N, C-alpha and C positions, 0 to 999 in steps of 0.2 A: 500470109497480111504481115503488113507492115503502116503503124501509122506514124505521120510527119510530124510527132511532137514536136516539142519546146527546140531540144538542140541536137536532137539525134532520134533516128526511127526505135520505135518500142512496139514489141511485139501487139498482136491481139490475140484473144481467145473470147470463142462462141461462148455463152454461158446458158445452159438449158436446162430446162425439169421437164418433169412430165406434164402436158397441156402446158406448159410456157411456152405461145407461140402467137404468132398472126399480133404483132405490136404496134401500133400506133403510136404513142408518143410517153413522154419521160419528164420525171422534174426533179427535182433534188427537193429534198428537206432537210432543212438543216434546226440544227439542236444547239442554243446558247447554255451560255452557265448562267444565266437571267440577271448580266451587267446590261448598259443598255447602250454602249457602242459598238453599231453592227459593223462597224468597218475592223474592228480589234479582232485578226482573224487568231488569236489564243483563246479568245471566246468560245470558236467552234467548234464541241465538244464531239458531236458526231456529223454526220453528212449523209444520207439516204436517198436512194434513187427510189422512186415509186415509179413504176410502166404499167399504161393501158395496154391490156391484148386479149384480142376475140376469134379465139380455135373455130369458129364458127360462122367468120368474117367473108367466107367464100357462099357459106349460105346467107347472110345477111349485110347487107353492104349499104348503104342509103345513099352515097357518094356513088358508087363507080356500078351498083348491081352486083347481085339480085334480090332481091326481096321475096323470095322465097319461103324461110323459114327463120323466125326471130326467137325458135325458144331457147335452145342452149344457150346458157350465161356467158357473159366474156367475164374477166377478172382483174383485180389490180395485183399486181406484184410487186415485191421489196427487197431492194439491194440493200444490207447494211455494211456500213462501212466506219471505220473510227477513225477519228478526222487527223490525228495523232501520226497515224503510219500509215491510214486509208487502205488497211487490210481490211480484205474482205471478210465476214465472219459468216454468209449467207446470202441465198435469195428462200423467199418464202410469200405462198401467195396468201393475199390481204383477207380476212375474215369479214365482211359486212355485216357489220353487227346493226341488230333491229333495222335489217334491208327489209322491206314490204314483202310479204311472201306473195309468191304468182308474180311478181312484179318483173320486167324485162332489167336486163345490163348490158349493152353494148356500150361497153366507155371509148372515146374517140381523145380527144381533149381537155389535158388536167394542170391546175396549178396549185400548188400549196404553201401557204403561210410558214415565214421560223415560227419556232417553238423557242420559248426562254423559261429556263429551269424547270420546274414540272407543268408551265405550261401548255394548252393545246394549240393545235393550231388546227383552221379551216380549211378545206379541202375542196374545191370544186371543179365535179367531172363531168364536162359532157357526157349523154347516154341518149344512142339512137334507139329508143322504144319504137314497140311493134305501131301505134297509131301516132304521134308527133315524137319529134327532137326537146330534151328538158335537157338541164342539169341539176346534177345532184349533188346536196350538199353535207359532206359528212366533217367526224370529227375525226384529230388523230392526237394520241398521249407519246407522249417519250418511255414514259413506265412499259405502254404498250404495242410496240411498234405495229404490231400485223395484225391490228385490229384498226376499223376504222367504224366509227359510227356514224350508220345516216341520221340526217339531223330532220332534211327535208328535200323536198322537189318542188326547183322553182321552173316554173313555167308561164309562158309568154305569145299572145299573136306575135311581137317580134322577133319570134324563135324560129324560124322560117326555116335555117340551117343550120348552126351553131356546128362549128369548127375547133375551132382553139381558143382558149384563155389564157388571160395574162392580166395578175392582180397588182392594182393599184392599191389596195390597201387588204387586211382581213376581211374588209366585209364589203369589195369594192374589186371592180373587174371589166377588164376590153375584153370582148369574145366577137372572134369573127362568125357572118352567117356564108359560109361559099359562093350557095348558088340562091338563087331568087327564081329562077322553075326547079324544082325536085322532080325525084326517081317516085315520091307519093303522090304525083298527081294521076288523078283514075284512067282507066284504060290505057290507049299507045302513049299518050302525050309525056309519061312519066319515063318511057321508054328512052322517048328521042327528044324533048323540048331541054333537058340537063346538055344531052351529048352537043345539040346545037350552039346553046347557051357557054359549054367550055371550046370547041374548036373552034366560033368564033371569036372569043373572045371578047365576049358582049359582057359592058361594066354593068354588071345586075347586082352583084354582090356589093356586102360593106360590111362596119364595123361599129360595134354600139358598147357606148358605157354605162354599165349596171350596178348599182347600191341599194344596195338586202338592209336587211333590218336585222340590226346583234338578237334582239330578242326570241332566238327559236321556237318560240310561240306564236307571232305574229299572224295575226291571220293574212296577211298581206306582205307579204316578206320581199315581192320587190320597191322600195321605195322611189326608185327613181331609173329612166330609161334616156338615154340621149343617143342619136346618132353621132358618131361623132367623125366617119370618114366615108365615103359614098361614093357609088362609081369605080367599083375596084371590078377586075375581071379577075374573077374563081381567087379572094379574096383565102387564104389559109391558114398558118401557121402566125400569131403574133408572139413579140416579146418585147419587152421594157427593156431600157439599158439602165445599168445601177446605177445611173447617179437621177433616174428618171425623167430624163429633158428627153427622150427620143423612144419612140416607137417601133419597128419592124411589123412589115408586111410581107406576107409571101404570095405574088398573083401565078398562082401554080400553070394558068394557060400560058400567062405572056413572059415565063421566065424572067422574071424581074421580082428584086425584094422595094419596098420601097419604103424610104425611111422618111419618117415625120416627126417634128417638132411637139415636144407636149408642153403644153400649161399647167404644172404640177395643181395649180388651184383650182382650175375648171375640169381638166383632163378634156380641153378641147385640142385637136390635131391639125395641125400646121402643113402640107405635104413639104418635102425640102428639097429631096433629089432621091432619084432610082438607081439602082443598081443592077444592068443584067448580070445572069449566071447561068454558065453551059448546061441546066438542064431545069426541069418543070421544080422547083421547090416546092415541100411538102409543109414540115414543120423547120421552125428554126430559132436560135434560144440565144440571146445578149449574154459571153460570158463576166469571167471575173474583170477581164481588160477592158471593157467595151466594147470588143471584138462581135460580129455576129456569125454566132454557127451556125452554117442551114445545109440541109438532107435533102434529097430527093432524088428523083427518077430521070436518067439520061435519054430513054428511049421509052415513049408511053406503048407504045404496041406489046412491046414486052413485057410488062406490066397488066396490061391484058389480056395477055397470053398465060401468065400464071397465075392471073384470077380464075381465069375458064378451065384449069391444068388440073383435075381431080385428083390425078397421080403423085402431084408437088413433084414434079419430075423438075419443068420447068422453072426456069430463073430472069430475073430482070436485071436488069445492073444495079449499082448502089455510088454515089458520089456525096461528100461530105467537103464544103468547104468554108473557109472563115472569110468574112468582108472584114477589113480594117478599113476605117476610110475608105476611098472609092475602089483599093485594090481586094482582089479577089484569091486567093491562096488553097489550093488542094491539101487537107487535114487524109484524106483518108478515097478509096475510086476503086470500085471492081467491077468485073464484067456479068457478074451475078454469080460464079461460082467460089467464089471467096464468104460474098454474104449479098445476097438479093432483095430487092426492094425496100431502100433505105428511108426513111420516115422519117427521124429525127435524130440530132447527134448534141450532146452536152458534154461542154469540157468545163473543167474548174482548174483554179490557180498552179494545183500539181503540174496537170499536163496530161489527167487522164480524161479520154474519150470515153461515151456511152453510144452508139448507134442500136436506133430499131429499125427492124424493116415488117413493112407491112403483111408480104407476106413470107414470112420465117421463120426458124427457130428460135426462140431465147433472145438474149441480148449481148452484142458488139462490146467486149471489156476491153480498153487497147491502153498499155500505158497505167496500169495500175499491178498492186501487187494484189494476188492470188490464192494466198496463204491463209 
């Protein structure tokens, strides 16, 4: 496998560990030395990658189904790197400190604010729990990177089908709701209506903006909810540009990436243009140059076949592209035998690329030292 990086192809390596599999999303966690100028790359002392995974995904998936067994928990994983060399020092399963006992954890989208000096970061993780989908808030500390401390659970009647999160501040974020009709509907409605919503490209999903109270003891943690963008077919991944002036949203069923202009003062979104992509986009992330890294599924029937395969032999093609202006260029592509069912691609300023797969082991790491 090769990644089409900055100037030449770079080899890719699959990093695995026991139960490190079926990973939906990944996010950078940046740790700075405490000075204020975010744009000075010399301040970046460490950059970690946090990954949301669920080995039980084939028994519990509120988007694709089935909803058979919500008991085995998913997990968060951390790949630790030093920014000066970007050399890998290990991957480890994140301990969820103070997480409520006997409470479900099926992580999907996540987003993390930076840490400065010895400060903490806020991390928000979509949790497809058994009764309803919520958003869990954790804090991360640079002193103990392998520990996420649970702060609170955010729940709202407007959280119909939360999927992906993008921070606008340490205490506010955009969140996509991928369907209006979900698999949680009773009787056979949950098996039929969400599929029709997807296949017909019905524009029933949306993006909301959420603000939370910085006081973790507040009895009403959500202080503001605003509908930011409506009438989107299958709104999936979401990301904010480095300048904060643009927001990208993946419309999975329509094979499009929607680009919005953002008003930083109000977080209002105005549709600017649409970029078609040659697959069904899942998650997307702006890189540090302002390009949008988009990962997704070129052949949806193959993905459904993988979902239903108990032997874990079936594979589904992967495709990762970068969107610059209105151009779309391939970064990574596989027929599924090299890497299956890509969902998220992250790329940093060194050219390193990280790719997760919905129904495959580990994470693919391209163009980075693994020593």
